[in-house]
C-alpha positions in Angstrom: -51.5 -0.3 -67.9 -49.2 -2.7 -66.0 -45.7 -1.7 -66.0 -43.5 -4.9 -65.7 -40.5 -3.3 -64.8 -42.0 -1.6 -61.9 -43.9 -4.8 -60.9 -40.4 -6.9 -60.9 -38.6 -4.1 -58.8 -41.6 -4.1 -56.1 -41.3 -7.9 -55.9 -37.6 -7.8 -55.6 -37.8 -5.0 -53.1 -40.4 -7.1 -51.1 -38.2 -10.2 -51.3 -35.3 -8.4 -49.9 -37.5 -6.7 -47.1 -38.8 -10.1 -46.1 -35.0 -11.8 -46.2 -34.1 -8.8 -43.6 -37.2 -9.4 -41.4 -36.1 -13.2 -41.4 -32.7 -12.9 -40.6 -32.3 -9.2 -39.1 -29.9 -8.1 -42.2 -28.9 -9.5 -45.4 -25.6 -10.2 -44.7 -24.5 -12.0 -47.9 -25.5 -8.9 -49.8 -24.4 -6.2 -47.3 -21.4 -7.6 -45.2 -18.7 -7.0 -47.7 -15.2 -6.0 -47.5 -15.6 -2.8 -45.7 -17.5 -4.7 -42.9 -14.8 -7.3 -42.4 -11.8 -5.1 -42.6 -13.2 -2.5 -40.5 -13.9 -5.2 -37.7 -10.2 -6.6 -38.0 -8.7 -3.0 -37.9 -10.7 -1.9 -35.0 -10.1 -4.7 -32.8 -6.4 -4.8 -33.5 -6.6 -0.9 -32.5 -8.5 -1.9 -29.2 -5.9 -4.6 -28.6 -3.2 -2.2 -29.3 -4.6 0.6 -27.1 -5.3 -1.8 -24.4 -1.8 -3.4 -24.4 -0.1 0.0 -24.3 -2.5 1.4 -21.5 -1.5 -1.8 -19.5 2.1 -1.7 -20.1 2.2 2.1 -19.8 4.1 2.2 -23.3 3.0 5.8 -24.3 1.0 8.7 -22.9 -2.5 8.3 -21.5 -3.9 10.6 -24.0 -2.7 8.7 -26.9 -3.9 5.4 -25.5 -7.5 6.4 -25.1 -7.4 7.8 -28.7 -6.3 4.6 -30.2 -8.9 2.5 -28.3 -11.7 5.5 -28.9 -10.5 5.3 -32.7 -10.9 1.4 -32.6 -14.4 1.8 -31.3 -14.9 4.3 -34.0 -14.1 2.2 -36.7 -16.0 -1.1 -35.3 -19.2 1.0 -35.4 -18.6 2.4 -38.8 -17.9 -1.0 -39.9 -21.7 -2.1 -38.8 -22.9 1.1 -40.4 -21.3 0.1 -43.8 -23.7 -2.9 -43.9 -26.4 -0.1 -44.8 -27.6 0.1 -48.1 -24.8 2.2 -49.8 -23.5 2.2 -53.1 -20.2 0.5 -54.0 -18.6 3.9 -54.4 -19.9 5.0 -51.1 -18.3 1.8 -49.6 -15.0 2.4 -51.0 -15.1 6.1 -49.4 -15.8 4.4 -46.1 -13.0 1.7 -46.8 -10.4 4.3 -47.6 -11.4 6.4 -44.7 -11.0 3.4 -42.5 -7.5 2.8 -43.7 -6.4 6.6 -43.4 -7.3 6.8 -39.8 -5.7 3.6 -39.1 -2.3 4.8 -41.0 -2.5 8.1 -39.2 -2.9 6.5 -35.7 -0.1 3.7 -36.3 2.1 6.6 -37.4 1.6 8.6 -34.2 1.8 5.6 -32.0 5.3 4.7 -33.5 6.6 8.3 -33.0 5.3 8.5 -29.7 7.1 5.0 -28.8 10.4 6.0 -30.8 13.6 5.9 -28.4 11.2 6.2 -25.6 12.4 3.3 -23.7 15.5 2.3 -21.7 16.9 -1.4 -21.0 18.1 -2.2 -17.5 20.2 -5.4 -18.0 21.1 -7.2 -14.8 24.0 -9.6 -15.0 25.8 -11.6 -12.5 24.3 -15.2 -11.2 20.6 -14.4 -12.0 19.7 -17.7 -13.8 16.9 -19.3 -11.8 15.8 -16.2 -10.0 12.6 -14.0 -10.2 13.0 -10.4 -10.3 10.6 -7.6 -10.2 11.6 -4.1 -10.8 9.0 -1.6 -9.6 8.9 2.4 -10.0 5.6 4.0 -11.2 4.6 0.6 -12.5 6.0 -3.0 -12.1 8.1 -2.9 -15.2 8.2 -5.7 -17.9 11.3 -8.0 -17.6 12.5 -11.6 -18.4 15.5 -13.7 -18.2 17.4 -13.6 -21.4 19.0 -17.1 -21.9 21.4 -15.9 -24.8 22.9 -13.2 -22.9 22.1 -14.8 -19.3 21.0 -11.4 -17.8 17.7 -10.2 -16.5 16.2 -7.6 -18.8 13.6 -4.8 -18.1 12.4 -2.4 -20.5 11.2 1.2 -19.0 8.9 3.1 -21.3 8.8 7.0 -20.8 11.3 9.6 -20.1 10.5 10.4 -16.5 9.7 8.4 -13.3 7.3 9.9 -11.0 8.3 8.1 -7.8 11.2 9.3 -6.1 12.5 6.0 -5.0 12.2 2.4 -6.9 12.4 -1.0 -5.5 13.9 -4.2 -6.8 12.4 -7.7 -5.4 14.6 -10.7 -5.9 12.9 -14.2 -5.3 15.6 -17.1 -4.7 15.1 -20.6 -6.1 14.4 -21.6 -2.5 11.7 -18.9 -2.3 13.8 -16.7 0.1 13.6 -12.9 -0.8 16.0 -10.3 -1.3 14.7 -6.7 -1.3 16.2 -3.6 -2.6 14.0 -0.5 -1.5 16.3 2.3 -2.2 17.2 2.7 -6.0 17.0 6.2 -6.6 15.0 7.5 -9.6 17.1 10.5 -10.1 20.2 8.5 -11.1 18.0 7.1 -13.8 16.1 9.8 -15.1 19.0 11.3 -17.1 19.2 8.2 -19.5 15.5 7.5 -19.5 13.7 7.7 -23.2 17.4 7.5 -24.7 17.3 3.8 -26.1 20.6 3.3 -24.0 21.0 0.2 -21.6 21.7 0.6 -17.8 23.8 -2.3 -16.7 23.8 -3.7 -13.2 24.9 -6.9 -11.3 23.5 -9.0 -8.7 25.3 -11.6 -6.6 23.1 -13.8 -4.7 26.0 -15.0 -2.4 26.9 -11.4 -1.1 23.3 -10.0 -2.0 24.7 -7.2 -3.4 23.3 -5.0 -6.1 26.2 -3.0 -8.0 26.7 -1.2 -11.3 28.4 -3.1 -14.1 32.0 -2.3 -12.9 31.1 -3.1 -9.5 32.2 0.3 -8.2 29.0 1.8 -7.0 26.3 0.2 -4.9 22.8 0.9 -6.8 21.0 0.2 -3.6 21.6 -1.3 -0.1 19.6 -4.4 0.8 16.5 -3.3 2.4 14.7 -0.1 3.1 16.6 3.3 2.6 18.5 4.1 5.6 17.9 7.6 5.2 14.4 8.3 4.4 11.0 6.9 3.6 10.4 3.4 1.9 9.0 3.2 -1.7 5.3 2.2 -0.2 5.3 5.5 1.8 6.6 7.5 -1.2 3.6 6.7 -3.4 0.6 4.5 -2.7 0.3 0.9 -4.0 2.8 -1.8 -4.9 0.9 -3.1 -7.9 1.7 0.3 -9.6 -0.8 0.4 -12.7 -3.6 2.7 -11.6 -5.1 3.8 -15.1 -8.9 3.8 -15.9 -9.1 -0.3 -16.7 -7.6 -1.1 -13.4 -9.6 1.3 -11.3 -12.7 -1.2 -10.5 -10.1 -3.5 -8.7 -9.8 -0.9 -6.0 -13.5 -0.8 -5.1 -13.7 -4.3 -3.2 -10.4 -2.7 -1.0 -12.1 0.6 -0.5 -15.4 -1.0 0.5 -13.6 -3.4 2.8 -12.1 -0.3 4.5 -15.1 1.9 4.8 -15.1 3.6 8.1 -11.4 4.1 8.7 -10.7 0.5 9.8 -10.3 -2.7 8.1 -12.6 -5.5 9.0 -11.3 -8.7 10.7 -12.3 -10.8 7.4 -10.4 -8.6 5.2 -7.3 -8.4 7.8 -7.4 -12.3 7.7 -7.6 -12.3 3.8 -4.5 -10.0 3.5 -2.7 -12.3 6.0 -3.5 -15.1 4.0 -2.3 -13.5 0.9 1.0 -12.8 2.1 1.8 -16.7 1.3 0.7 -15.9 -2.4 2.7 -17.4 -5.1 2.4 -14.4 -7.2 5.0 -11.6 -6.1 2.8 -8.4 -6.5 0.0 -10.0 -4.4 2.4 -10.6 -1.6 3.7 -6.9 -1.6 0.2 -5.5 -1.9 -1.0 -7.5 1.0 1.9 -6.1 3.3 1.5 -2.5 2.2 -2.5 -2.8 2.9 -1.8 -4.5 6.1 0.7 -1.6 7.2 -1.9 1.0 6.6 -4.2 -0.9 9.0 -2.3 0.4 12.0 -2.3 -0.6 15.6 -5.6 -2.7 15.0 -3.4 -5.3 12.7 -0.7 -5.7 15.3 -2.0 -8.6 17.3 -3.5 -10.5 14.2 -0.2 -10.2 12.5 1.8 -11.4 15.6 -0.8 -14.2 15.9 0.5 -15.3 12.2 4.1 -15.1 13.3 3.5 -17.4 16.6 1.9 -20.1 14.3 3.8 -23.3 14.8 4.1 -24.2 11.0 4.2 -20.7 9.9 6.1 -20.6 6.3 9.1 -18.1 5.4 6.7 -16.0 3.1 4.5 -15.5 6.0 7.3 -14.5 8.6 8.7 -12.2 6.1 5.5 -10.6 5.1 4.4 -10.1 8.6 7.9 -8.5 9.6 7.9 -6.1 6.6 4.3 -5.0 7.3 5.1 -4.4 11.2 8.4 -2.4 9.9 6.4 -0.4 7.4 3.6 0.3 10.0 5.9 1.4 12.5 7.4 3.8 10.2 4.0 5.3 9.2 3.0 5.3 12.9 5.9 6.2 15.1 3.5 8.5 17.1 1.5 5.6 18.3 4.7 3.7 19.4 3.3 3.6 23.1 -0.1 1.8 21.9 1.8 -0.6 19.6 3.7 -1.9 22.4 0.6 -2.6 24.6 -0.4 -4.9 21.9 2.8 -7.0 21.7 3.1 -10.0 24.5 6.2 -11.0 25.8 6.0 -14.3 23.7 5.7 -12.1 20.7 8.4 -10.0 21.7 10.9 -12.9 21.9 9.9 -14.1 18.6 10.5 -10.6 17.1 14.0 -10.6 18.7 14.8 -14.0 17.4 13.8 -12.8 14.0 16.5 -9.8 14.3 19.1 -12.5 14.7 17.5 -14.9 12.1 19.8 -16.5 9.6 17.9 -15.0 6.6 19.2 -11.3 6.0 15.7 -9.8 4.9 14.0 -11.1 7.9 16.8 -9.8 10.2 17.0 -6.5 8.6 13.5 -5.6 9.0 12.7 -7.2 12.4 15.8 -5.1 13.7 14.3 -2.0 12.0 11.1 -2.8 13.6 12.3 -3.2 17.2 14.9 -0.3 16.9 11.9 2.3 15.7 9.7 0.6 18.6 11.9 1.4 21.6 10.3 -1.1 24.0 12.8 -1.4 27.1 11.6 -5.1 27.5 13.8 -6.0 24.3 17.1 -5.1 26.2 17.2 -8.3 28.6 16.0 -10.6 25.8 18.4 -9.4 23.1 21.4 -9.5 25.8 20.4 -13.1 26.8 20.1 -13.9 22.9 23.5 -12.6 22.2 26.0 -15.5 22.9 24.3 -17.9 21.0 23.7 -15.6 17.9 25.9 -15.4 14.6 28.4 -12.4 14.2 25.5 -10.7 11.9 23.0 -11.5 14.4 24.9 -10.2 17.4 25.3 -7.0 15.7 21.5 -6.5 14.8 20.5 -7.6 18.4 22.8 -4.7 19.8 21.2 -2.5 17.3 17.9 -3.7 18.7 19.4 -2.9 22.4 20.3 0.8 21.2 16.7 1.9 19.9 15.4 0.7 23.2 17.8 2.6 25.5 16.5 6.1 25.4 13.1 5.0 26.8 14.8 2.8 29.5 14.6 4.1 33.3 18.0 5.4 34.6 19.1 2.6 36.8 18.3 -0.1 34.2 19.9 1.9 31.5 23.2 2.1 33.2 23.2 -1.6 34.0 22.4 -2.5 30.3 25.2 -0.1 29.1 27.6 -2.0 31.5 26.7 -5.3 30.3 26.8 -4.1 26.6 30.6 -2.9 27.3 31.5 -6.5 28.4 30.8 -7.8 25.1 33.8 -6.3 23.2 35.9 -8.8 21.0 39.0 -8.2 19.2 37.9 -9.4 15.8 34.5 -7.6 15.3 35.5 -4.1 14.9 32.3 -3.2 13.6 30.2 -4.4 16.2 33.0 -2.7 18.5 32.0 0.5 17.2 28.5 -0.1 17.7 29.1 -0.9 21.3 31.4 2.4 21.7 28.1 4.2 20.6 26.0 2.5 23.1 28.6 3.5 25.9 28.4 7.1 24.9 24.7 6.9 25.9 25.2 6.6 29.6 
């Protein structure tokens, strides 16, 4: 006996099966609201977790949890396209919504009062400022308040020393590499605002009341620079960015950088992106004695740019700090012409170049510096003269007896009435007889 009901059912299933075979899935019947909302929620969570990880807005475990939850919801959405009753789809939808609500509540709770605002006032319009600690912190110029604001998430900074890089409208740089993290840590995660002031003319970074210096310009006078304190200037070292380090690691396999990689880093010193310039300086410094000659060759180019000059000198200074035991080897790599350029840089009009070149030559302690520096003394500015004497002082301990006595005598004749700071340095040199 024929069963018309069963026949219709079989033919309907056969038709549906044929549709599934032709199109891979009957989307019109199965891709309902659960699928659509699930995809939206899942991708939003992926985006939220990725942004949070990139900006270090919360702890790493929570960030990974959010991303995994997003992926789970997306997979669940695809699973909802299977043959499930409307009641079953409703359960899935409620589950997806519940997970999303719980995660958002956790995320908001983690972010609540976990930030500190740093407001930098003064004449900061038109400047580009980067604040670097454990990461490069999110910051921008606020037109309404005419301040440069940064947001620091979290309640602790692992780095002992932070740094701030200021690019002036003419592309010159002012570098502060001695911001003590311990001065900020008590206020982190409080939701409060820290106010600083920067003056491009005096090149000073002070607190809002102008009573206390936040950091001297240049590297720390009494300790290691930021790049030695912890690795990397780009700072974000979590999983998504791990793969960016692979080319660098491969390029340096065997403990020494290849000539091609060194050249690429030197070219990157002129990048328009600030963190790329900083990264290349730090990476070149790690190259040690082998990169001295390529760096000096760049410095000796006729059309060398300001960014390249500063980058070369900062890299040499940092390298010298890390390799003082190799001082004699470094000296053998420096020709007389290169030494003259470095001495000229120690008396340069630009304060950043002057500071870093002077520190490099002071730590280098090359006796060849003394006659060059003293010959340059008369034509230099007052600031330049001070730095030339500082360079001379650094070389005196390594200078043979008679030459040393003669140099000290020459220095003693350079005193002037209206230069008390320089005179004080001269007195300290005279005491080195």
